[in-house]
C-alpha positions as CSV (number, residue, x, y, z in Angstrom):
1,X,0.0,0.0,0.0
2,X,2.8,2.3,0.9
3,X,4.5,1.7,-2.5
4,X,1.2,2.6,-4.3
5,X,0.9,5.8,-2.4
6,X,4.5,6.7,-3.1
7,X,4.1,6.1,-6.9
8,X,0.9,8.2,-6.9
9,X,2.7,11.1,-5.1
10,X,5.6,11.0,-7.6
11,X,3.3,10.9,-10.6
12,X,0.9,13.5,-9.4
13,X,3.6,15.8,-8.1
14,X,5.8,15.6,-11.2
15,X,3.3,17.5,-13.4
16,X,3.0,20.7,-11.3
17,X,6.7,20.5,-10.4
18,X,7.8,20.6,-14.1
19,X,5.1,23.0,-15.3
20,X,5.4,25.3,-12.3
21,X,9.2,25.4,-12.6
22,X,9.0,26.1,-16.4
23,X,6.4,28.8,-15.9
24,X,8.4,30.5,-13.1
25,X,11.5,30.6,-15.2
26,X,9.5,31.9,-18.2
27,X,7.7,34.8,-16.4
28,X,10.4,35.6,-13.8
29,X,9.9,37.7,-10.7
30,X,8.3,40.6,-12.7
31,X,5.3,38.3,-13.7
32,X,6.0,39.1,-17.4
33,X,6.5,37.0,-20.5
34,X,8.5,38.9,-23.0
35,X,8.9,38.1,-26.7
36,X,12.3,38.5,-28.2
37,X,13.0,42.1,-29.4
38,X,13.0,42.6,-33.2
39,X,13.8,45.3,-35.7
40,X,11.0,46.6,-37.8
41,X,11.5,46.2,-41.6
42,X,13.3,49.0,-43.4
43,X,11.1,51.9,-44.5
44,X,8.5,51.2,-41.8
45,X,7.6,54.3,-39.7
46,X,5.1,52.7,-37.4
47,X,4.4,49.4,-35.7
48,X,0.8,48.5,-34.8
49,X,-0.1,46.0,-32.1
50,X,-3.8,45.4,-32.9
51,X,-6.7,45.0,-30.4
52,X,-7.1,41.3,-31.2
53,X,-3.5,40.1,-30.8
54,X,-4.1,39.1,-27.2
55,X,-7.7,37.8,-26.8
56,X,-7.5,37.9,-23.0
57,X,-8.6,40.1,-20.1
58,X,-7.1,40.5,-16.7
59,X,-3.5,40.8,-18.1
60,X,-1.3,43.7,-19.0
61,X,0.2,44.3,-22.4
62,X,3.7,45.7,-22.3
63,X,5.2,47.4,-25.4
64,X,8.5,49.1,-25.5
65,X,10.5,50.6,-28.4
66,X,13.5,52.7,-29.4
67,X,14.6,54.5,-32.5
68,X,18.2,54.6,-33.7
69,X,17.8,58.4,-34.2
70,X,15.2,60.9,-33.1
71,X,12.3,60.5,-30.7
72,X,10.0,57.5,-30.6
73,X,6.3,57.5,-29.5
74,X,4.6,54.5,-27.9
75,X,0.8,55.2,-27.4
76,X,-2.4,53.3,-26.9
77,X,-5.8,54.3,-28.3
78,X,-9.1,53.0,-29.7
79,X,-8.5,50.8,-32.8
80,X,-10.6,53.1,-35.0
81,X,-8.3,56.0,-34.0
82,X,-5.2,54.0,-34.6
83,X,-6.4,52.8,-38.0
84,X,-7.1,56.4,-39.0
85,X,-3.7,57.6,-37.8
86,X,-1.5,54.9,-39.2
87,X,-3.5,54.2,-42.4
88,X,-1.6,56.8,-44.4
89,X,1.9,55.4,-43.4
90,X,4.0,52.4,-44.1
91,X,3.5,50.2,-41.1
92,X,4.0,46.8,-39.6
93,X,0.9,45.2,-38.1
94,X,1.8,42.5,-35.6
95,X,-0.3,39.4,-36.2
96,X,1.4,36.5,-34.2
97,X,4.5,35.1,-32.5
98,X,7.0,33.6,-34.8
99,X,8.9,30.3,-34.3
100,X,11.9,32.2,-33.1
101,X,9.9,33.9,-30.3
102,X,9.7,37.3,-32.1
103,X,6.6,39.2,-33.1
104,X,5.8,38.9,-36.8
105,X,3.2,40.5,-39.0
106,X,2.3,42.2,-42.3
107,X,3.8,45.3,-43.8
108,X,1.1,47.6,-45.1
109,X,1.2,50.9,-46.9
110,X,3.1,52.2,-49.9
111,X,6.9,52.7,-49.7
112,X,6.4,56.4,-50.6
113,X,3.5,56.9,-48.1
114,X,3.3,60.2,-46.3
115,X,5.2,60.5,-43.0
116,X,3.3,60.5,-39.8
117,X,2.8,63.7,-37.8
118,X,4.0,62.4,-34.4
119,X,3.8,65.8,-32.8
120,X,0.2,66.4,-33.7
121,X,-1.0,63.0,-32.3
122,X,-2.5,63.8,-28.9
123,X,-5.4,61.4,-28.9
124,X,-3.7,58.7,-26.9
125,X,-5.2,57.1,-23.7
126,X,-1.7,56.4,-22.6
127,X,1.6,57.4,-24.1
128,X,5.3,57.7,-23.7
129,X,7.5,59.7,-26.1
130,X,11.0,61.0,-26.3
131,X,14.5,59.8,-26.9
132,X,15.8,56.4,-25.9
133,X,13.7,53.4,-24.9
134,X,10.0,54.2,-24.3
135,X,7.3,51.9,-23.0
136,X,3.7,51.7,-21.8
137,X,1.7,49.1,-19.9
138,X,-1.9,48.6,-21.1
139,X,-4.3,46.6,-18.9
140,X,-6.5,44.5,-21.2
141,X,-10.3,44.4,-20.6
142,X,-13.2,43.8,-22.9
143,X,-12.8,47.3,-24.3
144,X,-10.8,47.3,-27.5
145,X,-7.4,49.0,-27.5
146,X,-4.5,49.1,-29.9
147,X,-0.9,50.2,-29.4
148,X,1.3,52.2,-31.9
149,X,5.0,52.7,-32.1
150,X,6.0,55.6,-34.3
151,X,9.2,57.5,-35.0
152,X,9.5,61.2,-35.4
153,X,12.1,60.7,-38.0
154,X,10.5,58.7,-40.9
155,X,13.7,56.9,-42.0
156,X,14.9,56.0,-38.4
157,X,15.0,52.2,-37.8
158,X,12.8,50.9,-35.0
159,X,13.4,48.2,-32.5
160,X,10.5,47.1,-30.4
161,X,9.4,44.4,-28.0
162,X,6.1,43.0,-26.8
163,X,5.4,41.4,-23.4
164,X,2.5,40.2,-21.4
165,X,2.3,40.7,-17.6
166,X,0.1,38.2,-15.7
167,X,-0.6,39.3,-12.1
168,X,1.0,36.9,-9.5
169,X,2.0,34.5,-12.3
170,X,5.5,34.0,-10.7
171,X,4.0,33.4,-7.3
172,X,1.4,30.9,-8.6
173,X,4.0,29.1,-10.7
174,X,6.4,28.9,-7.8
175,X,3.6,27.6,-5.5
176,X,2.7,24.9,-8.0
177,X,6.3,23.9,-8.3
178,X,6.7,23.8,-4.5
179,X,3.5,21.8,-4.1
180,X,4.6,19.3,-6.8
181,X,8.1,19.1,-5.3
182,X,6.7,18.2,-1.9
183,X,4.5,15.5,-3.4
184,X,7.5,14.0,-5.3
185,X,9.7,14.2,-2.2
186,X,7.1,12.5,-0.1
187,X,6.8,9.7,-2.7
188,X,10.5,9.2,-2.7
189,X,10.7,9.1,1.1
190,X,7.9,6.5,1.2
191,X,9.7,4.4,-1.4
192,X,13.0,4.5,0.6
193,X,11.4,3.7,3.9
194,X,9.4,0.9,2.3
195,X,12.7,-0.6,1.0
196,X,14.2,-0.6,4.6
197,X,11.3,-2.5,6.2
198,X,11.3,-6.1,7.3
199,X,11.8,-8.7,4.5
200,X,8.8,-10.6,3.3
201,X,8.7,-14.3,4.0
202,X,7.7,-16.7,1.3
203,X,6.3,-20.2,1.7
204,X,7.2,-23.1,-0.5
205,X,4.5,-25.3,1.0
206,X,1.6,-25.4,-1.3
207,X,-0.6,-26.5,1.6
208,X,0.5,-23.7,3.9
209,X,-2.5,-21.5,4.9
210,X,-2.2,-17.7,5.2
211,X,-4.0,-16.5,8.3
212,X,-7.0,-14.2,7.7
213,X,-6.7,-10.5,8.5
214,X,-9.4,-9.2,10.8
215,X,-10.4,-5.6,11.4
216,X,-8.7,-5.7,14.7
217,X,-5.4,-6.6,13.0
218,X,-5.8,-3.5,10.7
219,X,-6.4,-1.3,13.7
220,X,-3.4,-2.6,15.6
221,X,-1.2,-2.1,12.5
222,X,-2.4,1.5,12.1
223,X,-1.5,2.2,15.7
224,X,2.0,0.9,15.1
225,X,2.7,3.7,12.4
226,X,5.6,5.8,13.6
227,X,4.5,9.2,15.0
228,X,7.2,10.9,12.9
229,X,5.9,9.6,9.6
230,X,2.4,10.7,10.5
231,X,3.7,14.2,11.3
232,X,5.5,14.4,8.0
233,X,2.4,13.3,6.0
234,X,0.3,15.9,7.8
235,X,2.9,18.6,7.1
236,X,3.2,17.7,3.4
237,X,-0.6,17.7,3.1
238,X,-0.8,21.1,4.7
239,X,1.9,22.5,2.4
240,X,0.2,21.2,-0.7
241,X,-3.1,22.5,0.4
242,X,-1.6,25.9,1.1
243,X,0.1,26.1,-2.3
244,X,-3.2,25.1,-4.0
245,X,-5.1,27.7,-2.1
246,X,-2.5,30.4,-3.0
247,X,-2.9,29.5,-6.7
248,X,-6.7,29.5,-6.4
249,X,-6.8,33.0,-4.8
250,X,-4.8,34.6,-7.6
251,X,-6.8,36.3,-10.4
252,X,-7.2,34.2,-13.5
253,X,-7.1,35.7,-17.0
254,X,-10.2,35.3,-19.0
255,X,-11.2,35.3,-22.7
256,X,-12.0,38.8,-24.0
257,X,-15.4,39.6,-25.5
258,X,-14.3,42.1,-28.2
259,X,-15.9,42.8,-31.5
260,X,-14.0,41.8,-34.6
261,X,-14.6,45.3,-36.0
262,X,-14.7,47.6,-33.0
263,X,-17.0,50.6,-33.0
264,X,-16.0,54.0,-31.8
265,X,-18.6,56.5,-30.6
266,X,-18.5,59.9,-32.4
267,X,-17.9,61.4,-29.0
268,X,-16.3,59.2,-26.3
269,X,-17.1,59.8,-22.6
270,X,-13.7,61.3,-22.1
271,X,-14.3,63.7,-25.0
272,X,-17.7,64.7,-23.7
273,X,-16.2,65.6,-20.4
274,X,-13.5,67.9,-21.9
275,X,-14.1,71.6,-21.3
276,X,-14.6,73.8,-24.4
277,X,-11.4,75.5,-25.6
278,X,-10.9,79.2,-24.9
279,X,-11.2,81.0,-27.1
280,X,-13.5,78.7,-29.1
281,X,-12.2,77.8,-32.6
282,X,-15.5,79.0,-34.1
283,X,-14.9,82.5,-32.6
284,X,-11.3,82.5,-33.8
285,X,-12.4,81.6,-37.3
286,X,-15.2,84.2,-37.3
287,X,-12.9,87.0,-36.2
288,X,-10.2,86.1,-38.8
289,X,-12.8,86.0,-41.5
290,X,-14.2,89.4,-40.5
291,X,-10.7,90.7,-40.5
292,X,-10.4,89.9,-44.2
293,X,-9.7,86.2,-44.5
294,X,-12.8,84.3,-45.6
295,X,-10.8,81.1,-45.9
296,X,-10.5,81.0,-42.1
297,X,-13.9,79.4,-42.1
298,X,-12.2,76.2,-43.3
299,X,-10.9,75.7,-39.7
300,X,-14.4,75.0,-38.4
301,X,-16.6,74.4,-41.4
302,X,-16.6,72.1,-44.4
303,X,-18.6,71.1,-47.4
304,X,-21.7,73.1,-48.1
305,X,-21.4,75.2,-45.0
306,X,-17.9,76.3,-45.9
307,X,-19.2,77.5,-49.3
308,X,-22.0,79.4,-47.7
309,X,-19.8,81.1,-45.1
310,X,-17.1,82.1,-47.5
311,X,-19.5,83.8,-49.9
312,X,-21.4,85.5,-47.1
313,X,-18.1,86.9,-45.7
314,X,-16.9,88.0,-49.1
315,X,-20.2,89.9,-49.5
316,X,-19.8,91.6,-46.1
317,X,-16.2,92.5,-46.8
318,X,-17.1,93.9,-50.2
319,X,-19.9,95.9,-48.7
320,X,-17.6,97.2,-46.0
321,X,-15.2,98.4,-48.7
322,X,-18.0,100.1,-50.5
323,X,-20.0,101.9,-47.8
324,X,-17.9,101.4,-44.7
325,X,-20.3,98.9,-43.0
326,X,-18.3,97.1,-40.4
327,X,-18.1,93.3,-40.6
328,X,-19.5,91.6,-37.6
329,X,-17.1,88.9,-36.4
330,X,-18.9,88.2,-33.1
331,X,-20.3,84.8,-32.2
332,X,-22.8,83.6,-29.6
333,X,-22.9,80.6,-27.3
334,X,-25.1,77.7,-28.0
335,X,-27.2,75.4,-25.8
336,X,-27.6,71.9,-27.1
337,X,-31.2,70.7,-26.8
338,X,-30.6,67.2,-28.2
339,X,-27.8,65.3,-29.7
340,X,-27.2,62.0,-31.6
341,X,-23.7,60.5,-31.5
342,X,-23.5,57.4,-33.7
343,X,-20.7,54.7,-33.4
344,X,-18.5,54.0,-36.4
345,X,-16.0,51.3,-37.4
346,X,-13.9,53.8,-39.4
347,X,-13.6,57.5,-40.1
348,X,-15.1,59.9,-41.0
349,X,-17.2,60.3,-37.9
350,X,-20.3,62.5,-37.8
351,X,-23.0,63.6,-35.4
352,X,-26.0,65.8,-35.4
353,X,-27.4,68.1,-32.7
354,X,-30.4,70.3,-32.1
355,X,-29.2,73.7,-30.8
356,X,-30.3,77.2,-30.0
357,X,-28.7,80.4,-29.1
358,X,-28.0,80.5,-25.4
359,X,-30.1,83.0,-23.4
360,X,-32.6,83.7,-26.1
361,X,-35.7,81.5,-26.0
362,X,-37.1,83.3,-29.0
363,X,-34.2,82.3,-31.2
364,X,-35.2,79.6,-33.7
365,X,-33.5,76.2,-33.0
366,X,-31.5,74.6,-35.8
367,X,-30.2,71.2,-36.8
368,X,-26.4,71.1,-37.1
369,X,-24.5,68.4,-38.8
370,X,-20.8,68.0,-37.8
371,X,-18.1,65.8,-39.2
372,X,-14.6,64.7,-38.3
373,X,-12.6,63.5,-41.3
374,X,-9.8,61.7,-39.5
375,X,-8.3,61.3,-36.0
376,X,-6.1,64.4,-36.3
377,X,-9.0,66.5,-37.6
378,X,-11.2,68.8,-35.5
379,X,-15.0,68.8,-35.7
380,X,-16.3,70.8,-38.7
381,X,-19.8,72.1,-39.2
382,X,-21.0,70.4,-42.5
383,X,-24.6,71.7,-42.8
384,X,-27.3,73.6,-40.9
385,X,-31.0,74.0,-41.2
386,X,-33.4,76.0,-39.0
387,X,-36.4,74.2,-37.6
388,X,-39.5,75.3,-35.7
389,X,-39.6,75.5,-31.9
390,X,-40.5,72.2,-30.3
391,X,-38.8,70.1,-32.9
392,X,-37.2,66.9,-31.7
393,X,-34.7,64.6,-33.3
394,X,-36.7,61.6,-32.2
395,X,-33.8,59.8,-30.5
396,X,-34.9,56.7,-28.7
397,X,-34.7,56.5,-24.9
398,X,-31.9,54.3,-23.6
399,X,-28.7,53.2,-25.4
400,X,-28.8,53.1,-29.1
401,X,-25.9,53.5,-31.5
402,X,-27.9,55.5,-34.1
403,X,-25.4,54.3,-36.7
404,X,-27.2,54.0,-40.1
405,X,-28.1,50.5,-41.2
406,X,-28.6,49.5,-44.8
407,X,-32.4,50.2,-44.3
408,X,-31.6,53.7,-42.9
409,X,-29.4,54.5,-45.9
410,X,-32.1,53.2,-48.3
411,X,-34.8,55.3,-46.6
412,X,-32.5,58.4,-46.6
413,X,-31.7,57.9,-50.3
414,X,-35.4,57.7,-51.0
415,X,-36.0,61.0,-49.1
416,X,-33.2,62.6,-51.1
417,X,-34.8,61.5,-54.4
418,X,-38.2,62.8,-53.2
419,X,-36.8,66.2,-52.2
420,X,-34.8,66.5,-55.3
421,X,-37.8,65.7,-57.4
422,X,-39.9,68.3,-55.6
423,X,-37.4,71.1,-56.0
424,X,-37.0,70.3,-59.7
425,X,-40.7,69.8,-60.6
426,X,-42.9,71.0,-57.7
427,X,-44.3,67.5,-57.4
428,X,-44.2,66.5,-53.7
429,X,-45.0,62.8,-54.0
430,X,-43.6,61.0,-51.0
431,X,-43.3,64.1,-48.9
432,X,-46.1,64.0,-46.4
433,X,-45.2,67.2,-44.6
434,X,-43.4,70.0,-46.5
435,X,-42.4,72.2,-43.6
436,X,-40.4,75.2,-44.9
437,X,-39.5,73.3,-48.1
438,X,-42.3,74.9,-50.2
439,X,-41.1,78.4,-49.1
440,X,-37.5,77.5,-50.0
441,X,-38.5,76.5,-53.5
442,X,-40.5,79.7,-54.0
443,X,-37.5,81.8,-52.9
444,X,-35.2,79.9,-55.3
445,X,-37.5,80.5,-58.3
446,X,-39.3,83.8,-57.8
447,X,-40.7,83.9,-61.3
448,X,-44.0,85.6,-60.5
449,X,-42.4,88.5,-58.6
450,X,-39.8,89.0,-61.3
451,X,-42.0,88.4,-64.3
452,X,-39.5,85.8,-65.5
453,X,-39.5,82.2,-66.6
454,X,-37.2,79.3,-65.6
455,X,-34.9,78.8,-68.6
456,X,-32.9,75.9,-66.9
457,X,-33.0,74.2,-63.6
458,X,-30.6,71.6,-62.2
459,X,-31.1,70.0,-58.8
460,X,-28.7,67.3,-57.6
461,X,-27.1,66.0,-54.4
462,X,-24.2,68.1,-53.2
463,X,-20.8,66.5,-53.8
464,X,-20.4,62.9,-55.0
465,X,-23.4,62.1,-57.2
466,X,-22.7,58.4,-57.1
467,X,-22.5,58.2,-53.3
468,X,-24.1,61.3,-51.7
469,X,-24.0,59.6,-48.3
470,X,-20.4,58.7,-48.6
471,X,-17.2,60.5,-47.8
472,X,-17.4,62.7,-50.9
473,X,-21.0,63.7,-50.2
474,X,-22.7,65.9,-47.6
475,X,-25.9,64.0,-46.8
476,X,-26.1,61.8,-43.7
477,X,-28.5,59.4,-42.1
478,X,-29.1,58.4,-38.5
479,X,-31.2,55.6,-37.1
480,X,-33.8,56.8,-34.7
481,X,-36.7,55.4,-32.7
482,X,-39.4,55.6,-35.4
483,X,-37.4,55.5,-38.6
484,X,-34.5,57.5,-40.0
485,X,-33.3,61.0,-39.4
486,X,-31.6,62.5,-42.4
487,X,-29.8,65.7,-43.2
488,X,-29.8,66.3,-46.9
489,X,-27.6,68.7,-48.9
490,X,-28.5,69.6,-52.5
491,X,-27.1,71.9,-55.2
492,X,-29.6,74.0,-57.1
493,X,-28.6,75.9,-60.2
494,X,-31.2,78.0,-62.0
495,X,-31.3,80.4,-64.9
496,X,-34.1,82.8,-64.9
497,X,-34.9,84.8,-68.1
498,X,-37.0,87.8,-68.6
499,X,-40.2,87.5,-70.6
500,X,-39.5,90.8,-72.4
501,X,-36.5,92.7,-73.6
502,X,-38.2,95.8,-72.1
503,X,-38.1,94.2,-68.6
504,X,-34.6,93.0,-67.9
505,X,-33.5,91.4,-64.6
506,X,-30.8,92.3,-62.1
507,X,-29.6,91.4,-58.6
508,X,-31.0,93.8,-56.1
509,X,-27.7,94.0,-54.3
510,X,-25.0,95.4,-56.6
511,X,-22.3,94.0,-54.3
512,X,-23.6,90.5,-54.8
513,X,-23.9,91.1,-58.6
514,X,-20.3,92.1,-58.8
515,X,-19.1,89.1,-56.8
516,X,-21.0,86.6,-58.9
517,X,-19.9,88.3,-62.1
518,X,-23.4,89.5,-63.2
519,X,-23.6,93.2,-62.7
520,X,-26.3,95.5,-64.0
521,X,-29.4,94.8,-66.0
522,X,-29.5,91.5,-67.9
523,X,-31.9,89.4,-69.9
524,X,-31.1,86.4,-67.7
525,X,-29.7,85.7,-64.3
526,X,-28.0,82.5,-63.1
527,X,-28.1,81.6,-59.4
528,X,-26.3,78.9,-57.5
529,X,-27.6,77.8,-54.1
530,X,-27.2,75.1,-51.5
531,X,-30.3,73.7,-49.9
532,X,-30.1,71.9,-46.6
533,X,-33.1,69.8,-45.5
534,X,-33.6,68.0,-42.1
535,X,-36.2,65.3,-42.4
536,X,-37.5,62.1,-40.7
537,X,-38.4,59.1,-42.9
538,X,-40.8,56.6,-41.4
539,X,-40.3,52.9,-41.7
540,X,-42.8,52.9,-44.6
541,X,-40.8,55.6,-46.5
542,X,-43.0,58.7,-45.8
543,X,-40.9,61.9,-45.6
544,X,-41.6,64.6,-42.9
545,X,-39.5,67.7,-43.4
546,X,-38.4,69.2,-40.1
547,X,-36.7,72.2,-41.5
548,X,-35.2,73.6,-44.7
549,X,-32.8,76.5,-45.6
550,X,-31.3,77.8,-48.8
551,X,-28.2,80.0,-49.2
552,X,-26.4,81.4,-52.2
553,X,-22.9,80.1,-53.2
554,X,-20.6,81.0,-56.0
555,X,-18.3,78.7,-57.9
556,X,-16.2,80.6,-60.4
C-alpha cells in the first residue's frame, strides 16, 4: 500500500513540479512574459499592435521601443483612431508570434507613403514619447485598445518588444512547483522507507495456509505507524493545500469579449467631459474671416457650410469696402437641446445636434451636422437647417448607436430623391409634410415676382453624385426610434430669363452682382444655391420635413 501511495505522489507531483518550474523561469519575478526584441522592416515608420493580438482580459500588455535616431512614440488608443492615424503610413501590423519567439506581422502601406505627424498626435489614452527606450503598460479588458510605435524621423529604424504581464504569475508558478516538489519528495521518502522495512517471508509449502486478516489486525497495524511519519504526512498535506489555495486565490485571465470590428462613438465619454477650448475655434475663425480672410472658415466648417460662409463673408467685406459697413465677427454661445452621436468602425465620424442660441428663448432652433474626417482633424460644421420651436430629433430612450443601417441609408436615399424631385418639378409625391421646403422652393424660383421664366434648372445632391451619403457627399443618415433622421444637402442651379426685352433682370444687391460676375441689368440671371433639409423618414418611407434652408454660393 505504501508503495502505491508513493508512486501516486511522484506521478501526481511531477506534473505541477515541471510545469510550475518552467512557468516560473519563463515569467520571472516581474510576472511578465517577453517576446524577443526585433527590428521593424526597413522603411516602416510605425508598428501597430492590434486589439485582437491578445484575446485575454485580466492581463497587462507591455510594449517598448526605441529608434536609432530621433524620438519615438509609444501610445495606446481606440483601434478606430489607430487605423485612421496609421492608415496613411507604411507600417508593420503584428499578427502573431514567430517560431523564433519574435513578433511577426504584415507590412502595409506604400513605400512612398506620407510620413506620420507624431507631434500632432494627442489622442492617446496612454503614451510615452521621447529619446531612448519608451514603453507603456496597457491593462487589457473587454474594451478594445491598440498600441502604436511611431518614430518622429521617418527613416529611423525601429526596434520594439512586446510582453504580457500576468498578475501573480510567478507566485502561482512557484507555489505549483513547490507543491509538486513536496509530493514528489514524499513519494521518494515513502519508497526509501518501504525498502528498509522487514523482508517478506515466502512459503514453498503449497498446503500452507495464510491466516485471515481481521479488522482488529488492521487497527493494531495502524496504531504501530511511527508518529514521525504521520507528522511528515500531515505537514506535506498542509503545504500542498496551502500552495493550492494560493494559486486558487490569484486572479485568473479570461477570454476577451471584443468585436472583430470595434466601433468608436462619435464622442467618447472622455471627449464629452473635456471643457470647451478658450477662445473657441469658431470664434477665432469668425474674427479672422471678419478681418479679411474668408478662408479662415475652413478651420471650423466644411462642405456646403464652408461655401455658404465664404460667400457670405466676401459679400460683407465687399460691402464694407463700398460703404464702410463694419463686418460683424462676433459669435454667440449655443445650448444643445438634443444630440445624436453614432458609433463607427472607421472615419469619418459624424453627429447631429439640435441647438439654440443661449439666453434667447425666442431664437429659432436649428439642426447642425458636424463631421470629423480623421483622428487628427477637428469637428467641422458640415450643414445647418433651421427648424420650428419644439422640434425633436426623435432619438430613442436608452442606449442606441444611431449608426445607419442599410435600411436607414435606403430610406434616406429615397428621401433625397423625393426632395430633389420636388425642388425640380414641384411634385411633392412621397413628402407627407413640407415644412419650410415649399417656401424655400419659392425663394429659389421667384418667377412671379420678377415676371420671369425658368430657362434651366438643375437639382442634384451636393458633392459625390454616385454616393451622396459617402465620404465625398454631404448628406447623412441616423437611425432613430421611429425611422431614419436624415440631413440632406443639395445643389440648385437655376437660370431665370425675362419675358420681355423691355423688362430686364438684375440682382437687387450690386455687391452680390459684382461678386458673382453678373452686374447691371440683364436678360437672364444665373443663381447657385445650396439647400439643406432636415427630415425624418418613417419605416414605410414617408418623408416629414423638419426644416429647410437655402443660401447662395458661388463657384467661379
